C-alpha angles and dihedrals in degrees: 000000000000091000097058095070089049092050092047090048091052091048091052092048093052090047092052091047090050090049092050092047090050090052094049090047092054091045090053089043093056093042094054095038092242090116120043141158118234124218108269087226089070101057112007104108091174095069096068141046097231114137118243090244090057093042090051093047090052091053091055096049116109117240126014126322136196129192119199127191129219092277092054092251119143108241100167124026140166111228090235090070088066098049089047090056096245096114129035129175091353092304135100106265098191120076094204090058091047093054091051090051092054091047093051095048092050098046109011123222120098136281123212127188146142123260135188119202141167124240110246115252097248090059097045093070087056093051092047091055088069097062102011091227123118144161116217115244092354124104126186111240126248114231109208139188106211129195121184122188139157119255094187136323088293109041135046122191127216115201116197127193117190109218095167094115093054095049092046091050087050090054094048088048093051093046090050093050094047098043101034096043088055092056092046093047093048098072096039091053091048091049092049091050093050090045089056091050092051091044095053117092101233107056117207106202093202092050090048091049091051091049093049091051088053090052091051092046092051094045090050090054090048093051092049090054092050089049093054091047090055089046090051090052092046091052095065101082114085115238118245111213114240143152087258099063101042107139131192104228099209092048089054093046093050095049093049091044088052092053094051096043092098092052092049090046092052087052091046093243126140117222118210119192123190139149154107110320093199097065114116126177135177107251150130106261097213091052095048089046088050094050095048092043090056091050094047094047091049090049091051094043094056097037121100122240113284086020122140129231115200124200121188139162128204141145120275122242095272090054095231102094139059115228116202110195128193113193127188135176093216135124098297130226123276113243092241090058097049097073093057105032092100093055117103113264094002111136122181120235095246107079129165124214090261095054102036090099097057126111099211099256099115103084091035085059090051090049093053094046089051090050095046088051094050091246138104144233131221136180133207116190142147127184110270094010104077130238138270118205115191121198111195121195130172115256117246114266 
């Protein structure tokens, strides 16, 4: 009889320990995203009256789909609809979509239209983890093709096709054609003009000299573009940290700034360099130099005369990354341009005399250098308030 309470006590202790272990496992799982709770709208088939055939068909449809009941409540939803900003808190977040739902429910048929949305903030961080490149307070839009139709008297379906990649590719293509063709046509036009001068019977030495200078200038721009393209190609292979590629950040910044000092002086811009001399990263010196050069050249190009460009390096708040910041007091970047400035061949509308001849590869090079070095690059800017570019790179271990 005296053993029973002891056995029961041991069983209770074991049960309590198992319970605590289970709770801890769940907490760790949630914290590390190994355990998660999906939206009941995605998998719960008992909360709606859709037939099995209809539910099966919906699961096979490409793109994202949303099913709304007679009370405009979302009863079925593909997770992509949340990320695309069409659904929020189990309700339709876009008034244009909601209006189309009402029309389809009332009169049948289908409605098709284009819709542009922004990705909600909580999904932007997850997207940026993929390429480690972000712009602060600026989100690239989602371009969507939306079709709304009535399933029956109770349900209306919204079909969403994301065509953002297609549109962005078209934008890059158009920017490439516009900017690169200008650089290719420049030398040929200058050479043709020089040839005309040489062919004419009465040679004007001053005119020939002027045409020759134009040829030299055009060829220089073309060489610069080809050099940038080669840089972009080289900045595709990830850097593997080793003892052979350890790089002191401040030594690299001072060397780059010294090389650009004449360019800054010619533009009437002062360069200020400061930072932590102990910061060491694993990196390819030529690539880091190229990325910092592009940032400083941009800062000089958009600065006003007697302006100041500050270049600094410090540890981030976690202490495991070096942050190189290039700050200017220039014209700033319009919000509509900020989301695209890291794209190849994209150039914003606002160009200065010192940046008018670019082809839009500078910040794309910076982005790819950041990626190959397992880092990221961000921008903060406002028109009339200048810009701050931050290149963040892991410290050497």
